[in-house]
N, C-alpha and C positions, 0 to 999 in steps of 0.2 A: 503492499499500500503506500503512495506517496504522500511525503508527509502536505499537507493540506491545512489552511489554517484552520484551526478548531481540532486536527487531527487528534493531536499526542495529548490533549484536554482531554477530549471524549472518549479515548479508547483507557484513561488513565481514571476518567470517573466508572466507568464499567469493569476494571479489571480493578481497582484499591476499592474506589465505595462502594460499588454490587458485587465485589467477590464473583466477577465473570458469570453473571445469572446466564441461565439456559434462555430466557426469555422475560421480557417485562411487558406491561400497558406503558406507554409513555407517548408523548408528543415533542415535534420538534421545539415547542418553547420550554419546555421541562430539560429534554436535555441538553439544549443550549444554557437555560439557569445555571444547571447542576454544573456545565464546562466554564461557567462565565464567560458565555458566551452568543452571540446573536445567532437567530434561528437560518440566516442564509448563509453562515460560517460553519456551520453543523451538517447543515442540508448534502451539500457534497462529498464530505468525510461519512456519511450515512449510505450517501450513493455507491460509495466505490465498496465497502463492506459489503455491501448487497449485491454488484458487481462479481466480486472476486470469491463471492460465494462463502462468507465468513458469517454472513448473515441475511435472513429473510424479512421482509416486511408485510405486512397486512392489516388489511383491515376488513373487521370480519374474517369471514373465511379464505379471499380472495388477495391474492398478491396485490399490492399497491406501488404503483408505481410514485418511486421519493421526491421526484423531481415534483410530482402535480400534489402533492400534501401540502392542506396548510398549515401555517405553522400550530394552532391551538388544536387540530384533529390530532385526535387520540389513534394511535396506530401499536400494532403488537410486533416487536423484536423478538425474533428468533436468530438467536447467537449459536455457530458452530464455533467454539471454541478450539475442539480438536485440529479442524483445519486451517484457523487462524496462526494457530501456535505451530501447526506442522511448517507451513509456510515460509513462517517468521522463520525457524530454524531451519529453512534449506537456505535463503537468504543471508543467514549470518553466517552458518557454515562457508557459503561460497566468500562474502565480504572477507573473511577470515582467510581462508587459501590467498584469495587476491592480496590483501596485506601484508604476508607470511613471503608469499613471492615477491615481494619488494621490499627484503630483508627486515621487515617488521617484527617485534619483539612483542608476543601478544602476550608476553607476561607486565606488560606495560600498557594497557589500554586503558 
């Protein structure tokens, strides 16, 4: 996931404050307030989570288009933490290998 405005703060909220919930009933307004951001800052991060299969967004039983959600609309955010961590582990390992290939000392990161 690329780092976008609101990205690390939203993820920190989901991981640290909510202890990686499997799903939550929320809104863009609520996520933005919890992450000390605006709804329009959180929307692209949420969209990227959905596009990368780290999360699914539902209104009722139907999948929701994050780009069309209004800030106060409630939705169900279903998170796939296994996928989230697996992808980041692969990115981390690839980054470590690249860093080590440049003569870096991983003990000093």
